[in-house]
C-alpha positions in Angstrom: -11.1 7.3 -5.7 -7.6 8.0 -6.5 -6.0 6.3 -9.3 -4.0 3.1 -8.6 -0.8 4.6 -10.1 -1.1 7.8 -7.8 -1.7 5.1 -4.9 1.4 3.3 -5.8 3.5 6.4 -6.4 2.8 7.8 -2.9 3.5 4.4 -1.3 6.7 4.1 -2.9 7.8 7.5 -2.0 6.8 7.0 2.0 8.8 3.6 1.8 11.9 5.4 0.3 11.7 8.1 3.2 11.2 5.0 5.8 13.7 3.1 4.4 16.2 6.0 4.2 15.6 7.8 7.8 18.6 6.9 9.9 17.8 5.4 13.3 18.8 8.4 15.4 16.2 10.6 13.3 13.5 7.8 13.3 11.7 9.3 16.5 11.3 12.6 15.0 9.4 11.4 11.7 7.9 8.2 12.8 4.2 9.2 13.4 4.5 11.0 9.9 5.6 8.8 7.7 3.8 5.7 9.6 0.6 7.6 9.2 1.3 8.1 5.2 2.4 4.3 4.7 -0.6 3.0 6.6 -2.9 5.1 4.7 -1.3 4.5 1.3 -1.2 0.7 2.1 -4.8 0.6 3.1 -6.0 2.5 0.1 -4.0 0.2 -2.3 -5.4 -2.9 -0.5 -9.1 -1.6 -1.1 -8.5 -0.2 -4.5 -10.6 -2.3 -7.0 -8.8 -2.8 -10.3 -10.8 -1.6 -13.5 -9.2 -3.8 -15.8 -6.8 -6.9 -15.9 -4.0 -4.8 -16.4 -4.8 -2.9 -13.2 -5.6 -6.0 -11.5 -1.9 -7.3 -12.5 -0.1 -4.2 -11.6 -1.8 -4.0 -8.2 -0.8 -7.5 -7.4 2.6 -7.2 -9.0 3.2 -4.2 -6.6 2.0 -5.6 -3.6 4.2 -8.7 -3.9 7.2 -6.3 -4.7 6.7 -4.3 -1.3 7.7 -5.6 2.1 4.7 -3.4 3.9 2.5 -5.9 2.2 4.6 -9.2 2.3 6.3 -8.7 5.4 4.4 -6.9 7.9 1.7 -9.3 9.0 -1.0 -6.9 9.8 -3.1 -7.1 7.0 -6.5 -8.9 6.8 -6.5 -11.7 4.0 -10.4 -11.0 3.5 -9.4 -7.3 2.7 -6.9 -8.0 0.4 -8.9 -10.7 -1.5 -11.9 -8.4 -1.8 -10.0 -5.4 -3.1 -9.2 -7.5 -6.2 -13.0 -8.4 -6.9 -14.9 -5.9 -8.8 -18.2 -4.9 -7.9 -18.0 -7.0 -4.4 -19.9 -5.1 -1.5 -17.9 -5.3 1.8 
């Protein structure tokens, strides 16, 4: 599995593009950037931290990013289970 830092960097980059695209250009890039955001967000949600430090970094990032806090399409069970090591889904 990809490391947490890489996933966060990928998601931040995608959100930066998303936030910086002028409305007139959005139709040309929407599918590509939306797919990148959705993929990286899903990977972060299911990433299981290997340490308390990683758990804190994951939680802090998720709380700081509007794709986790403002977009209401995440399943709370998936979010919670992504913080529990060794739990089968």
